[in-house]
N, C-alpha and C positions, 0 to 999 in steps of 0.2 A: 237660409236657416242658420241660426248662430251656432258657434262652436266655443268650446272651452279650450284654451291654448296655454301651455306652459313650456318653459325651456329651462334646462339645468345642465351644467357641466359637472361630470362625475370623474374624480381622479381615479381612473381605473381603465384597464383594457375593455374594449367593447364586448369581448367574450363573457367577462364576469357580469356586466350589466345585462347582457342577453340572457344569461343563466338565471338571474334574479327575476326575469320577466317570463321565463318559459319553463320553470319547474314548480311543482307544488311547494316544495321547501322554500324556494326563493320568494314566491308570491306570499306565502304565509309569514315571511320575514318583514315585509314592508307594507302590505295592504290589510289583510285580516288574518289572524291566526287560525281561523276556521275556514280553510280552503281545501277543497277536495275536487276530484274529477280527472279528466283527461286533458293535460296541457299540450298535447300534440296537435298537429294540423288536423282539423275536422272534428276534434274533441270538444267537449263542453266542460267548463270549469265552474264550480259552484262556490261562490263567495258569500259566507254568512256573516252578518253584522247584527248580532243579537237575534231579534225575531225577523229581521229582513234578509232576504236571500236575493242575490244577483247571480244570474247564469250568463255566462259569456261563451259563445261559440268561437273557436279559434279558426279564423278565416285564412290568416296568412302568417307564415313564420319564414323569415329570411335571416339566417344566422349573422349575427353582428350588425344587422341593418334594420330590420323592421319586424314588429309584432302588430297584428291587427285582430281585434275581437269584435263580434257583434252581440249586442245585448239581446238575448232570447228569453229572458225572464227577469222580472224585477219591477221597479216602479213604472207606472204608465209612461211618464215622461222620458224614461230611458229606453223604452221598447224600440227596437230597430235602430238605435243609435249605434255608432261605432267608436271604439277606443283604440287609438293608434299610438305606437311608440316608434319614432324613427331615430336610429342611432347613427352617429358618424364619429370615427376616431379623429382626434385633433391633438397630436402630440401625445402627451401623457393623460389626456382627458378623453372622455366619451361624451359628446354633446347628445342630449336626449331632447327631442322635440315631441311633446305630448299633445294629442288632440283628442278630445271627446266631441265627436262631430254628429250633426244631424238633429239637434234639438229643434222642436217645433217653434218654440218661443222662449224668450229670455225672462221667465218668471222668477219669483223669489227662491223656488227650490234650485234653479239653475245657479243663482248666486251662491247659495249654500254649497252646492256641489263643486263649484269652481274653487272655493276656498279649501274645501276638503281635499280636492285633487291636488292643489298646490302643496298642502301638507303631506300628502301621501307621496308625491313626487320627491319631496325632501326626505321622506322616510326611505325611499328607494336609494337615494344618494347616501344617507347615513348607513343603511345596511351594507351596501357595497364598499363604501370607504372604511367603515369601522367594524362591521360584522353585527351591528345592532341597529335595527330599524324601529319604528314606532308604529307597528301594525295595530289595528283595532283589536282588542279594546284598550290598548295602551297609547293611543293617539290622543291629541288635544281635542277636547270636546268644545264645540263652538255654539251650541244652541241650548235653549232651555229644555230641550227634550233629551239631552244627555248624548247627542251625537255630534 
């Protein structure tokens, strides 16, 4: 099964990156401003992108090291896939290895999502480093459908 993979170094302690990945306020700052739910282990987070809703179950939280979600609601091709953030402190930077794993096949929608994930990982970097991310709907739209 193909995966979407991205890597970024964020000039920040791992604690701050982890906070942006594990709080509703943090998630609202870099992925979508319409984020609700329970970001704790076992909880479900609801991410709304206009009329589209993605629900993520929080499978694993390891402070300053790992965040793992499973898609439990959303596009068919996302169902049961997993989204993982691995963090490692490296001097004054936190290295983030991002993986959206378990795609059944690499179709056009996966290509779209890979580009969007890259932009949102950069939005995470911007949020942590500057205090301002580019969360939906303030992200760069890449398709003729406005997303």
